[in-house]
N, C-alpha and C positions, 0 to 999 in steps of 0.2 A: 381507204382514203384516196380520192382521185388526185391526179397530178397537180391541179390548181391548188388544192388544199396543202399539199406538200410544199409547193413553191411559196404560197402565202405564209406558211409556218416558218420557212427558212428566212423570209424577209423580216418577219417579226423577231426572229432570233437575232438578226443583225441589229435591229433597233434596240433590243434588250442589251446587247453587248455594248453599243455606243452609250446607252443610258447609264450603265454601270460605271463605265470609264469616266464620263463627264460629271455625273452627279454625286458619285461616292465621296468626292472631295468635300462636299458640303457636310456630309455626315461625320467625317473624321477630321474636320478642319482644326479642331483643338489639339488632336493628337499629332497632326502634321506640324503644327506650330511648335509644340513642345519638343518633338523629335529633331526638327531642323533648327531649333533655337531662334525662332522669330516670334513676333507678337501675333495674336490672333487676327488683328487688323491687317498685318502684312500678309499673312497666309490667305486672308480673304481676297487679296488681289490676284491670287492664283485663278480664281473664278473669273475675274475681270479680264486678265490677260488671255486666258484660254478663249474667252468669247471674242476678244478683239482679233486674235489670230484666225479663229474659226470664220469670222465674218469677212476678213480680208482675203483669205486664201480660197474660200469656197467659190466665189464667182470667177476667180482667175483659173482655177482648175477646171470648173465645169465648162467655161467657154473654150478653153484649150482642148478639153477631152471630147468635145462634140465631133471632132474629126476622126476619132478612133472608135474601134469596136467597144461597145459598152460593157460587154461581159468581161473582156480582157482588162479594161480599165478598172473595173470594180475589183477584180482579183488582185491587181497590183496595189491598189489603194488599201485593201484589207491586209496585205502583207506588211506594208509600211506602218499601218496602225498597230499591228502585232509587235513590231520592233519598238515603236515608241512606248507602248504600254509596258513591255518587258523592261525597258530602260527605267521607267518610272518606279517599277518594283525594286530596282537595285540602287536607286538614287539615295545618297546619304548627305547631300547638301541642298540648300534651297535653290542655288543656281542651277545645278544639274537637274533637279526635279522640275524646275521651271522650263528648262530647255526640252525635256522629254514630254512635258505637257503641251508645249507649243508644237512639237512634231505630231502628236496625235490630233491636236486641234486642227492642224493644217489639212489633214485628209478626212477628218470625221464628217465635215459638212458635205463634201463631195460624195462620200459614201452614202450619206442620208439622201442626197438628191437622186442618186442613181437607183436606190432601192424604191424610192417613190415613183420614179419613172418606170421601173420594172413592174411595180404594182399597178400603175395606170394602164400599162400595155397588156398584162396577162389577165387582169380581172374582167369579168363580164361587167357591162356598164351599170347594171343595177346593183352590183356589189362593190363598185369602185370606192365610194365614199366610206363604206364600212371597213374595207381593207386598209385604206389610208388612215382611218381612225385607229385601227389596230396597230399600225406602225407607231403612231403616237402613244398608244397604250403600252407598246413595248418599252418605251422609256419609263412609263409609270410603273410597269411591272418590275423594272429595275429598281425603282424606289421602294416597292413593296417587299421584294425579295433580296435584290442585290445590295442596296444601300444599307438596310438594317443588318444584314448578315455581315457586310463589310465593316459596319460600325462595331458589331459584336466581336468580330475577329480582331479588329484593331484594339479593342478594349482588352481582350484576353491575351493577345500575343503582340502583333505589330501591324500597322497599316500596310507595311511592305507585303505581307502575306496576302492581304486582300487584293493587291494589284497582281500578284503572281496568279491568283485564281482567275482573274479576268484574262490573263494571258492564255491560260489553258482553254477558257471559253472561246477566246479569239481564234485559237488554232482549230478548235472543233468547228467553229463557224466557217472558217476558210474552206475546210474540207466539204462541209455540207453545201455551201454555195457553189463550189466547183462542180459538184455532181448534179445538182437539182435545177439550176437556172438555164433558160434557153440561151444559146450562144449567139444568135444572129437576129435580134429584133430589128424591124425596119426603123430607120432614122433619117430625117431630112437633113441634108447638108446645108451648112450656112457659115459664112465667115464671121469675124468678130463684129463688124458693123451690122451685119444682118441680124445678129442675135441681140445686140445692145439696143436696137430700135424698140424692142419690147418695153424697155424702161421709160420710153417717152409717152407711153399710153397712160392717161390719167387714172384709169381703173387699176393699173398695175402699181404705180408709185403711191397712190393713196392706200392700197392694200398693204404695201410694204411699210408705210408709216404706221398703219394700224397695228400690225404685228409687232413692230418695234416698241410702241408705247405699251402694248398689252404685256409684253415680256418684261419691260421695265417696271410695270406695276406689280408684277409677281415677285421679281427678284429684289425690289426695293425693301422687302421684308424677309423673303425666303432665304436669302443669302445667309442670314443669321438665325435660321429657324432653331438650331440647336441651342444657342444661348437664350433665345426667346422661351423655349420650353423649360430649360434648366434654371438659368438665372432669373428669367422673368416670371415664370409660373411656379418655379420651385420643385420641378420633378427631378428625380434622381436618375443616375446613369442607367440603371436597370430598366426603369420605366421608359426611358428615352427610346429604346429599340422598339417597344410596342407602340409607342406614339408615332414614330416614323412609319411603322408598318400600317397603322390606321390611316395616316395621311396618304400613303401610297395607294391603299385601297380606294380612297376617295378620288385620287387622281385617275385611277383606272376607270371608275364610274364616270368621271368628268369627260374622259376621252370617248367613252361609249356615248355619252350625251352629245358630245361634239359631232360624232358620226351621224346620230339621229337628226340633229339640227341641220347638218349638211345635206342630208337626204330630203328633208322637207322644206323648211323655209330659208335655209342658208343664212346669208348675212343680214337679211331684213330684220331678224329678231335680235341681233346683237346689241343694239342700244339698250334694250331692257336689261340684259345681263350686266352691262357696264354700270347702269344706275344702281343695281343691287351691290355690285363691287364697291362703288363709292360709299354707299351707306355703311357697309360692313367695315371698310377700312377706317372710316371716321370714328366708328365705335370701338376700334381696337384698343386704345388706351384705357377706356372704361372696362372693356371685357377682360383685360389683363389683370384686373383686380381680384379675379376669382379663377381657380383652375378649370372649373367646369365650363364657364362662359368663355374663357380665353381659348381653351382647346376646341370647344365647339365652334367658335368663330373661325378658327383655322381650318376646321373640317369643311365648313360650308364654302369658304373662300377657295379651298383646293378643288372643290367640286365644280365651281362655275367660272373661275378666273381664266381658265384656258379653253373654254368652249369654242373660242374663235378658230382654233387650230385647223380642224377639218374643213369648215366652210371656206376659210381663206385659201387653203391649199387647192381645193376644188376650183375656186374662183380663178386662181393663177393658171391652172392647167386648162380650164375651159377657154379663157381669153387667148392663151397661147395657141391651142389647137385650132381655134376658129380663125385667128388673124395673123399669128406668127408661128407657124408650124416648125420653122427652122430653129426656134428658140425654146422648145419644150423642156430641154434639159436645164437651161438657165431658169425657166419658170419654176421648175420643180425645186430649185435651190433657194428661191427667194424667201420662203418661209423660214428655212434654217438660217440663212444669212441675217435677216433682219431680226429674227428672234434672238440671235446671239449678240447682235448689236444692242438690242434691248436689255439682254442680260448684263452686258458690260455697263450700260448706262444705269440700270437699276442697282447693280451691286456696288458701283462706285458711289452712287447716291446714298446707298445704305451705309457704306463705310463713313462717309462724311457726316450723315445724320447721327450715326452711332457715337462718333467722337464728340460732336457738339451738342446733341440733344438726348442721347441715351436710348436704351431699348424701346421705351414706351413711345418715342417719337417716330419710330420707323414707319408707322402707318400713314403719317402725313405725306411723306415723300411718295409712297405708293398711291395715295389718293390723287395727288397731282397728275400722275401718269394715267390713272383710270379716267379722270376727267378729260384729258387730252384724247384718250382712246374713244370715249363717247362722242366727242366732237367729230373726229375723223370718220368714225363708223357712219354717222349721219350723212356726212358729205359724200362718202363712198357710195352709199345706197342711192343718193340722188344722182350721182354720176352714172351708175349702172342703169337706173331707170331712164335717164336721158339718152343713153346709148341704145337701149332697147327700143325706145320710141323712134329714134332715127332709123334703125334697121327696119322697123315695121312700116314706116313711111316709104322707105326705099323699095320694099317688097311690094307695096300696094301700087 
């Protein structure tokens, strides 16, 4: 295996580690609630608060980190992440567990941004979209392997043990990254104002809004996927692990599809996917009347609802590299920032809908966000076309 493949594998390992830490809470949320003596709805706010801290801290750290060596910055952030996750494993109260989750959330987004930037720099141009899609797939692989295993461990012993295993993985990741990554990649200098000008570009802020609504559409139902499968569809705890495993496999396929879309048509085909999302989400209450149709709908939704990830990430990087090279690190963080704002919005919406409308109403909140995503995707494609036309006219 050549050096690039080793480096690419190391970056995917980091994504897997981050995914295990962030998403395992969804799989064991009922166990956490029981252990820490809070309601499931209260435990659900762990997802919301994690996403808020993630979204607020990521731009601050990435803007500040732009003046430092990226390799050294990444290693420091990985060590902080290790401390936070280890703390989570030993927490015995809701308050301390929440604080430890906030610590890991504070650095997770910056870590994700840096590995995307490393991927963008080390990958050949014809392999860039696929490597970035593999980073997204790393999170999905965490769902396939890490989350079901974490759920099984939590069921058999304790959710604390699952977090301890992530700490072991985090330590291994730190060692691998220290050895395999390049130390001195080229980076353009830029102050805070020079970087923030990126956000004034219509193509950028429309893309940010698109990823926000897309994530909200997903987490408006996925925050409570475990109750949906058990209470809603009537599956038992033993079957739950296999069902989460199947959803994780579909998520991996969805990320591979996302990479393919990014390589070919990019954002121009996204409106079609959102139309399908809207139809499926509207059908959710009806599909939940039967185990086969209900779970089948979740499988299809998992495949297509996150297809936007790679096209939008490539979009952000291309715009930054062409017009704002001093802000490429900030550009690499936008997907993560606004995805987690979307998670916060979607999970909070899910909590409200769950209390007032019940499980079968979760799809309606998700539908509203999918409709907003469709509208923004259409506007963004028009903005991209208008910009390209202006560039063509200027060149002529």
